[in-house]
Chimera marker file (.cmm) of the C-alpha trace (Angstrom):
<marker_set name="trace">
<marker id="1" x="-11.221" y="5.068" z="-19.260" r="1" g="1" b="0" radius="0.5"/>
<marker id="2" x="-8.167" y="7.332" z="-18.985" r="1" g="1" b="0" radius="0.5"/>
<marker id="3" x="-10.279" y="9.947" z="-17.221" r="1" g="1" b="0" radius="0.5"/>
<marker id="4" x="-11.514" y="7.361" z="-14.714" r="1" g="1" b="0" radius="0.5"/>
<marker id="5" x="-7.948" y="6.352" z="-13.921" r="1" g="1" b="0" radius="0.5"/>
<marker id="6" x="-7.069" y="9.960" z="-13.116" r="1" g="1" b="0" radius="0.5"/>
<marker id="7" x="-8.952" y="9.612" z="-9.803" r="1" g="1" b="0" radius="0.5"/>
<marker id="8" x="-7.701" y="6.430" z="-8.134" r="1" g="1" b="0" radius="0.5"/>
<marker id="9" x="-10.345" y="6.228" z="-5.401" r="1" g="1" b="0" radius="0.5"/>
<marker id="10" x="-13.173" y="6.631" z="-7.896" r="1" g="1" b="0" radius="0.5"/>
<marker id="11" x="-11.536" y="4.158" z="-10.267" r="1" g="1" b="0" radius="0.5"/>
<marker id="12" x="-11.090" y="1.595" z="-7.539" r="1" g="1" b="0" radius="0.5"/>
<marker id="13" x="-14.742" y="1.852" z="-6.544" r="1" g="1" b="0" radius="0.5"/>
<marker id="14" x="-16.014" y="1.699" z="-10.131" r="1" g="1" b="0" radius="0.5"/>
<marker id="15" x="-13.711" y="-1.221" z="-10.886" r="1" g="1" b="0" radius="0.5"/>
<marker id="16" x="-15.766" y="-3.395" z="-8.528" r="1" g="1" b="0" radius="0.5"/>
<marker id="17" x="-18.504" y="-3.613" z="-11.158" r="1" g="1" b="0" radius="0.5"/>
<marker id="18" x="-16.501" y="-3.065" z="-14.361" r="1" g="1" b="0" radius="0.5"/>
<marker id="19" x="-13.994" y="-5.818" z="-15.209" r="1" g="1" b="0" radius="0.5"/>
<marker id="20" x="-12.372" y="-3.756" z="-17.988" r="1" g="1" b="0" radius="0.5"/>
<marker id="21" x="-11.817" y="-0.831" z="-15.658" r="1" g="1" b="0" radius="0.5"/>
<marker id="22" x="-10.528" y="-3.191" z="-12.949" r="1" g="1" b="0" radius="0.5"/>
<marker id="23" x="-7.925" y="-4.600" z="-15.335" r="1" g="1" b="0" radius="0.5"/>
<marker id="24" x="-6.905" y="-1.128" z="-16.526" r="1" g="1" b="0" radius="0.5"/>
<marker id="25" x="-6.650" y="0.073" z="-12.931" r="1" g="1" b="0" radius="0.5"/>
<marker id="26" x="-4.383" y="-2.840" z="-12.029" r="1" g="1" b="0" radius="0.5"/>
<marker id="27" x="-2.217" y="-2.411" z="-15.131" r="1" g="1" b="0" radius="0.5"/>
<marker id="28" x="-1.976" y="1.395" z="-15.312" r="1" g="1" b="0" radius="0.5"/>
<marker id="29" x="-2.164" y="2.412" z="-11.656" r="1" g="1" b="0" radius="0.5"/>
<marker id="30" x="-1.191" y="-0.458" z="-9.382" r="1" g="1" b="0" radius="0.5"/>
<marker id="31" x="1.330" y="-2.608" z="-11.252" r="1" g="1" b="0" radius="0.5"/>
<marker id="32" x="4.290" y="-0.228" z="-11.375" r="1" g="1" b="0" radius="0.5"/>
<marker id="33" x="3.608" y="1.065" z="-7.863" r="1" g="1" b="0" radius="0.5"/>
<marker id="34" x="3.546" y="-2.457" z="-6.456" r="1" g="1" b="0" radius="0.5"/>
<marker id="35" x="6.730" y="-3.333" z="-8.342" r="1" g="1" b="0" radius="0.5"/>
<marker id="36" x="8.468" y="-0.280" z="-6.874" r="1" g="1" b="0" radius="0.5"/>
<marker id="37" x="7.366" y="-1.146" z="-3.321" r="1" g="1" b="0" radius="0.5"/>
<marker id="38" x="8.527" y="-4.754" z="-3.775" r="1" g="1" b="0" radius="0.5"/>
<marker id="39" x="11.943" y="-3.497" z="-4.862" r="1" g="1" b="0" radius="0.5"/>
<marker id="40" x="12.125" y="-1.261" z="-1.803" r="1" g="1" b="0" radius="0.5"/>
<marker id="41" x="10.988" y="-4.178" z="0.360" r="1" g="1" b="0" radius="0.5"/>
<marker id="42" x="13.712" y="-6.483" z="-0.991" r="1" g="1" b="0" radius="0.5"/>
<marker id="43" x="16.379" y="-3.821" z="-0.433" r="1" g="1" b="0" radius="0.5"/>
<marker id="44" x="15.147" y="-3.363" z="3.126" r="1" g="1" b="0" radius="0.5"/>
<marker id="45" x="15.357" y="-7.097" z="3.757" r="1" g="1" b="0" radius="0.5"/>
<marker id="46" x="18.910" y="-7.154" z="2.395" r="1" g="1" b="0" radius="0.5"/>
<marker id="47" x="19.884" y="-4.324" z="4.769" r="1" g="1" b="0" radius="0.5"/>
<marker id="48" x="18.152" y="-5.964" z="7.714" r="1" g="1" b="0" radius="0.5"/>
<marker id="49" x="15.549" y="-3.192" z="7.959" r="1" g="1" b="0" radius="0.5"/>
<marker id="50" x="12.613" y="-5.548" z="7.325" r="1" g="1" b="0" radius="0.5"/>
<marker id="51" x="11.840" y="-9.088" z="8.381" r="1" g="1" b="0" radius="0.5"/>
<marker id="52" x="12.790" y="-11.682" z="5.779" r="1" g="1" b="0" radius="0.5"/>
<marker id="53" x="9.913" y="-13.982" z="6.755" r="1" g="1" b="0" radius="0.5"/>
<marker id="54" x="7.166" y="-11.552" z="5.698" r="1" g="1" b="0" radius="0.5"/>
<marker id="55" x="6.004" y="-11.663" z="2.088" r="1" g="1" b="0" radius="0.5"/>
<marker id="56" x="6.155" y="-8.336" z="0.237" r="1" g="1" b="0" radius="0.5"/>
<marker id="57" x="2.448" y="-8.538" z="-0.656" r="1" g="1" b="0" radius="0.5"/>
<marker id="58" x="1.513" y="-9.055" z="2.996" r="1" g="1" b="0" radius="0.5"/>
<marker id="59" x="3.657" y="-6.078" z="4.004" r="1" g="1" b="0" radius="0.5"/>
<marker id="60" x="2.100" y="-3.859" z="1.314" r="1" g="1" b="0" radius="0.5"/>
<marker id="61" x="-1.404" y="-4.803" z="2.408" r="1" g="1" b="0" radius="0.5"/>
<marker id="62" x="-0.565" y="-4.088" z="6.053" r="1" g="1" b="0" radius="0.5"/>
<marker id="63" x="0.665" y="-0.618" z="5.172" r="1" g="1" b="0" radius="0.5"/>
<marker id="64" x="-1.741" y="0.438" z="2.432" r="1" g="1" b="0" radius="0.5"/>
<marker id="65" x="-5.041" y="-1.311" z="3.289" r="1" g="1" b="0" radius="0.5"/>
<marker id="66" x="-6.071" y="0.979" z="6.160" r="1" g="1" b="0" radius="0.5"/>
<marker id="67" x="-5.206" y="4.037" z="4.083" r="1" g="1" b="0" radius="0.5"/>
<marker id="68" x="-7.130" y="2.814" z="1.038" r="1" g="1" b="0" radius="0.5"/>
<marker id="69" x="-10.073" y="1.845" z="3.245" r="1" g="1" b="0" radius="0.5"/>
<marker id="70" x="-10.263" y="5.383" z="4.643" r="1" g="1" b="0" radius="0.5"/>
<marker id="71" x="-10.071" y="6.891" z="1.178" r="1" g="1" b="0" radius="0.5"/>
<marker id="72" x="-12.743" y="4.594" z="-0.268" r="1" g="1" b="0" radius="0.5"/>
<marker id="73" x="-15.147" y="4.574" z="2.665" r="1" g="1" b="0" radius="0.5"/>
<marker id="74" x="-14.790" y="8.277" z="3.306" r="1" g="1" b="0" radius="0.5"/>
<marker id="75" x="-16.037" y="7.844" z="6.871" r="1" g="1" b="0" radius="0.5"/>
<marker id="76" x="-13.318" y="10.127" z="8.205" r="1" g="1" b="0" radius="0.5"/>
<marker id="77" x="-10.678" y="12.133" z="6.400" r="1" g="1" b="0" radius="0.5"/>
<marker id="78" x="-7.224" y="10.698" z="5.962" r="1" g="1" b="0" radius="0.5"/>
<marker id="79" x="-4.989" y="13.232" z="7.638" r="1" g="1" b="0" radius="0.5"/>
<marker id="80" x="-1.188" y="13.096" z="7.697" r="1" g="1" b="0" radius="0.5"/>
<marker id="81" x="-0.818" y="12.160" z="11.371" r="1" g="1" b="0" radius="0.5"/>
<marker id="82" x="-3.219" y="9.250" z="10.915" r="1" g="1" b="0" radius="0.5"/>
<marker id="83" x="-1.527" y="7.954" z="7.755" r="1" g="1" b="0" radius="0.5"/>
<marker id="84" x="1.832" y="8.240" z="9.521" r="1" g="1" b="0" radius="0.5"/>
<marker id="85" x="0.401" y="6.277" z="12.443" r="1" g="1" b="0" radius="0.5"/>
<marker id="86" x="-0.794" y="3.448" z="10.183" r="1" g="1" b="0" radius="0.5"/>
<marker id="87" x="2.595" y="3.186" z="8.514" r="1" g="1" b="0" radius="0.5"/>
<marker id="88" x="4.523" y="3.426" z="11.784" r="1" g="1" b="0" radius="0.5"/>
<marker id="89" x="2.428" y="0.714" z="13.443" r="1" g="1" b="0" radius="0.5"/>
<marker id="90" x="2.842" y="-1.615" z="10.460" r="1" g="1" b="0" radius="0.5"/>
<marker id="91" x="6.579" y="-1.010" z="10.242" r="1" g="1" b="0" radius="0.5"/>
<marker id="92" x="7.063" y="-1.849" z="13.920" r="1" g="1" b="0" radius="0.5"/>
<marker id="93" x="5.763" y="-5.325" z="13.189" r="1" g="1" b="0" radius="0.5"/>
<marker id="94" x="7.747" y="-5.602" z="9.965" r="1" g="1" b="0" radius="0.5"/>
<marker id="95" x="11.074" y="-4.302" z="11.264" r="1" g="1" b="0" radius="0.5"/>
<marker id="96" x="14.084" y="-6.563" z="11.066" r="1" g="1" b="0" radius="0.5"/>
<marker id="97" x="16.641" y="-7.122" z="13.796" r="1" g="1" b="0" radius="0.5"/>
<marker id="98" x="19.214" y="-4.742" z="12.314" r="1" g="1" b="0" radius="0.5"/>
<marker id="99" x="16.861" y="-1.781" z="12.229" r="1" g="1" b="0" radius="0.5"/>
<marker id="100" x="15.655" y="-2.143" z="15.792" r="1" g="1" b="0" radius="0.5"/>
<marker id="101" x="11.940" y="-1.738" z="16.313" r="1" g="1" b="0" radius="0.5"/>
<marker id="102" x="10.760" y="1.862" z="16.620" r="1" g="1" b="0" radius="0.5"/>
<marker id="103" x="9.516" y="2.815" z="20.041" r="1" g="1" b="0" radius="0.5"/>
<link id1="1" id2="2" r="1" g="1" b="0" radius="0.2"/>
<link id1="2" id2="3" r="1" g="1" b="0" radius="0.2"/>
<link id1="3" id2="4" r="1" g="1" b="0" radius="0.2"/>
<link id1="4" id2="5" r="1" g="1" b="0" radius="0.2"/>
<link id1="5" id2="6" r="1" g="1" b="0" radius="0.2"/>
<link id1="6" id2="7" r="1" g="1" b="0" radius="0.2"/>
<link id1="7" id2="8" r="1" g="1" b="0" radius="0.2"/>
<link id1="8" id2="9" r="1" g="1" b="0" radius="0.2"/>
<link id1="9" id2="10" r="1" g="1" b="0" radius="0.2"/>
<link id1="10" id2="11" r="1" g="1" b="0" radius="0.2"/>
<link id1="11" id2="12" r="1" g="1" b="0" radius="0.2"/>
<link id1="12" id2="13" r="1" g="1" b="0" radius="0.2"/>
<link id1="13" id2="14" r="1" g="1" b="0" radius="0.2"/>
<link id1="14" id2="15" r="1" g="1" b="0" radius="0.2"/>
<link id1="15" id2="16" r="1" g="1" b="0" radius="0.2"/>
<link id1="16" id2="17" r="1" g="1" b="0" radius="0.2"/>
<link id1="17" id2="18" r="1" g="1" b="0" radius="0.2"/>
<link id1="18" id2="19" r="1" g="1" b="0" radius="0.2"/>
<link id1="19" id2="20" r="1" g="1" b="0" radius="0.2"/>
<link id1="20" id2="21" r="1" g="1" b="0" radius="0.2"/>
<link id1="21" id2="22" r="1" g="1" b="0" radius="0.2"/>
<link id1="22" id2="23" r="1" g="1" b="0" radius="0.2"/>
<link id1="23" id2="24" r="1" g="1" b="0" radius="0.2"/>
<link id1="24" id2="25" r="1" g="1" b="0" radius="0.2"/>
<link id1="25" id2="26" r="1" g="1" b="0" radius="0.2"/>
<link id1="26" id2="27" r="1" g="1" b="0" radius="0.2"/>
<link id1="27" id2="28" r="1" g="1" b="0" radius="0.2"/>
<link id1="28" id2="29" r="1" g="1" b="0" radius="0.2"/>
<link id1="29" id2="30" r="1" g="1" b="0" radius="0.2"/>
<link id1="30" id2="31" r="1" g="1" b="0" radius="0.2"/>
<link id1="31" id2="32" r="1" g="1" b="0" radius="0.2"/>
<link id1="32" id2="33" r="1" g="1" b="0" radius="0.2"/>
<link id1="33" id2="34" r="1" g="1" b="0" radius="0.2"/>
<link id1="34" id2="35" r="1" g="1" b="0" radius="0.2"/>
<link id1="35" id2="36" r="1" g="1" b="0" radius="0.2"/>
<link id1="36" id2="37" r="1" g="1" b="0" radius="0.2"/>
<link id1="37" id2="38" r="1" g="1" b="0" radius="0.2"/>
<link id1="38" id2="39" r="1" g="1" b="0" radius="0.2"/>
<link id1="39" id2="40" r="1" g="1" b="0" radius="0.2"/>
<link id1="40" id2="41" r="1" g="1" b="0" radius="0.2"/>
<link id1="41" id2="42" r="1" g="1" b="0" radius="0.2"/>
<link id1="42" id2="43" r="1" g="1" b="0" radius="0.2"/>
<link id1="43" id2="44" r="1" g="1" b="0" radius="0.2"/>
<link id1="44" id2="45" r="1" g="1" b="0" radius="0.2"/>
<link id1="45" id2="46" r="1" g="1" b="0" radius="0.2"/>
<link id1="46" id2="47" r="1" g="1" b="0" radius="0.2"/>
<link id1="47" id2="48" r="1" g="1" b="0" radius="0.2"/>
<link id1="48" id2="49" r="1" g="1" b="0" radius="0.2"/>
<link id1="49" id2="50" r="1" g="1" b="0" radius="0.2"/>
<link id1="50" id2="51" r="1" g="1" b="0" radius="0.2"/>
<link id1="51" id2="52" r="1" g="1" b="0" radius="0.2"/>
<link id1="52" id2="53" r="1" g="1" b="0" radius="0.2"/>
<link id1="53" id2="54" r="1" g="1" b="0" radius="0.2"/>
<link id1="54" id2="55" r="1" g="1" b="0" radius="0.2"/>
<link id1="55" id2="56" r="1" g="1" b="0" radius="0.2"/>
<link id1="56" id2="57" r="1" g="1" b="0" radius="0.2"/>
<link id1="57" id2="58" r="1" g="1" b="0" radius="0.2"/>
<link id1="58" id2="59" r="1" g="1" b="0" radius="0.2"/>
<link id1="59" id2="60" r="1" g="1" b="0" radius="0.2"/>
<link id1="60" id2="61" r="1" g="1" b="0" radius="0.2"/>
<link id1="61" id2="62" r="1" g="1" b="0" radius="0.2"/>
<link id1="62" id2="63" r="1" g="1" b="0" radius="0.2"/>
<link id1="63" id2="64" r="1" g="1" b="0" radius="0.2"/>
<link id1="64" id2="65" r="1" g="1" b="0" radius="0.2"/>
<link id1="65" id2="66" r="1" g="1" b="0" radius="0.2"/>
<link id1="66" id2="67" r="1" g="1" b="0" radius="0.2"/>
<link id1="67" id2="68" r="1" g="1" b="0" radius="0.2"/>
<link id1="68" id2="69" r="1" g="1" b="0" radius="0.2"/>
<link id1="69" id2="70" r="1" g="1" b="0" radius="0.2"/>
<link id1="70" id2="71" r="1" g="1" b="0" radius="0.2"/>
<link id1="71" id2="72" r="1" g="1" b="0" radius="0.2"/>
<link id1="72" id2="73" r="1" g="1" b="0" radius="0.2"/>
<link id1="73" id2="74" r="1" g="1" b="0" radius="0.2"/>
<link id1="74" id2="75" r="1" g="1" b="0" radius="0.2"/>
<link id1="75" id2="76" r="1" g="1" b="0" radius="0.2"/>
<link id1="76" id2="77" r="1" g="1" b="0" radius="0.2"/>
<link id1="77" id2="78" r="1" g="1" b="0" radius="0.2"/>
<link id1="78" id2="79" r="1" g="1" b="0" radius="0.2"/>
<link id1="79" id2="80" r="1" g="1" b="0" radius="0.2"/>
<link id1="80" id2="81" r="1" g="1" b="0" radius="0.2"/>
<link id1="81" id2="82" r="1" g="1" b="0" radius="0.2"/>
<link id1="82" id2="83" r="1" g="1" b="0" radius="0.2"/>
<link id1="83" id2="84" r="1" g="1" b="0" radius="0.2"/>
<link id1="84" id2="85" r="1" g="1" b="0" radius="0.2"/>
<link id1="85" id2="86" r="1" g="1" b="0" radius="0.2"/>
<link id1="86" id2="87" r="1" g="1" b="0" radius="0.2"/>
<link id1="87" id2="88" r="1" g="1" b="0" radius="0.2"/>
<link id1="88" id2="89" r="1" g="1" b="0" radius="0.2"/>
<link id1="89" id2="90" r="1" g="1" b="0" radius="0.2"/>
<link id1="90" id2="91" r="1" g="1" b="0" radius="0.2"/>
<link id1="91" id2="92" r="1" g="1" b="0" radius="0.2"/>
<link id1="92" id2="93" r="1" g="1" b="0" radius="0.2"/>
<link id1="93" id2="94" r="1" g="1" b="0" radius="0.2"/>
<link id1="94" id2="95" r="1" g="1" b="0" radius="0.2"/>
<link id1="95" id2="96" r="1" g="1" b="0" radius="0.2"/>
<link id1="96" id2="97" r="1" g="1" b="0" radius="0.2"/>
<link id1="97" id2="98" r="1" g="1" b="0" radius="0.2"/>
<link id1="98" id2="99" r="1" g="1" b="0" radius="0.2"/>
<link id1="99" id2="100" r="1" g="1" b="0" radius="0.2"/>
<link id1="100" id2="101" r="1" g="1" b="0" radius="0.2"/>
<link id1="101" id2="102" r="1" g="1" b="0" radius="0.2"/>
<link id1="102" id2="103" r="1" g="1" b="0" radius="0.2"/>
</marker_set>
């Protein structure tokens, strides 16, 4: 199982049909990453960088879902400019008043 978790995209795909692998993937790969992003999200809200009315899980899904979809589907490569575009577009909608929306 450790070897499977070394390749997140493969692990995520295999986890769809293997409940043990799905649980290990969530515990060993996702849990601490999600906790870190939630901490960053809360700090951003406190500074006024992010909207306070958007749940951290919703924000994470907005930012990461298109990236993960590209990696899993493999229909086109995930290149830096495209990943940056996904994040930038999501952050425009998540920006708080103090940060001023990016233009």
